[in-house]
C-alpha positions in Angstrom: 9.8 39.1 -11.8 12.4 36.5 -11.0 12.7 35.2 -7.0 15.5 34.5 -5.8 16.4 30.9 -5.1 16.3 30.9 -1.3 12.9 32.8 -1.5 11.5 30.2 -3.5 12.4 27.3 -1.2 11.6 28.8 1.5 7.4 29.2 -0.1 7.9 25.4 -1.0 8.9 24.5 2.3 6.1 26.5 3.9 3.4 25.5 2.2 4.2 21.4 2.1 4.4 22.1 5.9 0.8 23.8 6.0 -0.2 20.9 4.2 1.0 18.4 6.6 -0.9 20.4 9.4 -3.8 20.6 7.8 -3.6 16.8 6.7 -2.5 15.4 10.0 -6.0 14.8 12.0 -7.6 13.6 8.8 -4.5 11.4 8.7 -4.4 10.8 12.4 -8.6 9.5 12.5 -8.0 7.2 9.6 -5.2 5.6 11.4 -7.2 5.5 14.3 -10.1 3.7 12.6 -7.7 1.1 10.8 -6.0 -0.1 13.6 -9.1 -0.4 16.3 -11.2 -1.4 13.6 -14.4 0.7 14.7 -16.6 2.0 11.4 -18.7 5.0 12.9 -20.0 5.8 9.2 -21.8 2.3 9.6 -23.1 3.0 12.8 -27.0 3.6 12.4 -27.9 4.7 15.9 -27.9 8.2 16.5 -25.6 9.5 19.2 -26.9 13.2 20.1 -30.5 13.6 22.3 -32.0 15.8 19.9 -32.6 13.3 17.5 -34.7 11.1 19.9 -38.6 11.7 19.3 -40.7 12.7 22.7 
């Protein structure tokens, strides 16, 4: 089955837009870490109260 050129272009555009929307928060997170110099994955102290022994 042959697909129309306009339909094919629309599908490709929608796929690329969806990938951008899904990847944007991750890219912004890494950009923020890069600009601020933070490295939270190297922090050994727990931040939540459930891990504190009573």
